[in-house]
KOLVEX-500451 format. One record per residue (C-alpha): residue in three letters; x, y negated, z. Coordinates in steps of 0.1 Angstrom, whole numbers, padded with zeros to 4 digits, always signed. Layout:
REM KOLVEX-500451
ALAXYZ;...
REM end
This chain:
REM KOLVEX-500451
UNK+2042-0709-2658;UNK+2053-0714-2694;UNK+2086-0729-2682;UNK+2093-0699-2661;UNK+2087-0676-2691;UNK+2110-0698-2713;UNK+2137-0696-2686;UNK+2134-0658-2685;UNK+2135-0656-2723;UNK+2166-0677-2724;UNK+2184-0656-2697;UNK+2175-0624-2716;UNK+2189-0640-2748;UNK+2221-0650-2731;UNK+2224-0614-2717;UNK+2221-0600-2752;UNK+2250-0622-2763;UNK+2270-0610-2733;UNK+2264-0574-2744;UNK+2275-0582-2780;UNK+2306-0600-2768;UNK+2314-0571-2744;UNK+2311-0545-2772;UNK+2333-0565-2796;UNK+2359-0571-2769;UNK+2360-0534-2760;UNK+2366-0526-2797;UNK+2394-0551-2799;UNK+2410-0537-2768;UNK+2405-0501-2780;UNK+2421-0507-2814;UNK+2450-0527-2798;UNK+2441-0559-2816;UNK+2443-0576-2782;UNK+2457-0562-2750;UNK+2448-0566-2714;UNK+2483-0576-2704;UNK+2472-0611-2713;UNK+2456-0625-2681;UNK+2428-0643-2700;UNK+2418-0612-2719;UNK+2419-0591-2687;UNK+2398-0616-2668;UNK+2373-0619-2697;UNK+2370-0581-2701;UNK+2366-0577-2663;UNK+2338-0603-2662;UNK+2320-0587-2692;UNK+2323-0553-2676;UNK+2310-0565-2643;UNK+2280-0582-2660;UNK+2270-0553-2682;UNK+2280-0521-2665;UNK+2252-0521-2639;UNK+2226-0519-2666;UNK+2246-0498-2690;UNK+2256-0470-2666;UNK+2221-0456-2661;UNK+2216-0455-2698;UNK+2249-0437-2703;UNK+2239-0412-2677;UNK+2207-0404-2696;UNK+2223-0401-2730;UNK+2240-0369-2742;UNK+2277-0371-2749;UNK+2282-0384-2785;UNK+2320-0382-2784;UNK+2337-0416-2787;UNK+2305-0434-2797;UNK+2288-0455-2771;UNK+2252-0464-2781;UNK+2241-0476-2747;UNK+2246-0513-2756;UNK+2223-0509-2786;UNK+2197-0492-2766;UNK+2198-0519-2739;UNK+2195-0546-2766;UNK+2165-0528-2780;UNK+2149-0526-2745;UNK+2156-0563-2738;UNK+2141-0572-2772;UNK+2110-0552-2763;UNK+2108-0570-2730;UNK+2111-0604-2747;UNK+2083-0595-2771;UNK+2061-0585-2742;UNK+2069-0619-2725;UNK+2059-0637-2757;UNK+2027-0618-2759;UNK+2020-0626-2723;UNK+2027-0663-2729;UNK+2003-0662-2759;UNK+1975-0651-2735;UNK+1983-0679-2711;UNK+1978-0706-2737;
REM end
């Protein structure tokens, strides 16, 4: 059971990194530091969008419009961190 909890924790950590990479990549695209005409950048941005959008969309629907500021990745990272803490507490009870 401990191995399963470690696997879930690792997957959640990787997903947090995917969220961070997606946010940074979207900023770089928005400020024209990199553009999507580059095939690699387009593929990477599309992959990150496909991985993160299903969980970010419901959060964006709940939040009020804050103009050009998107805080949904921050909220999702906080929720994932809370879930990871719950897993660690649960793992503490198993030992």
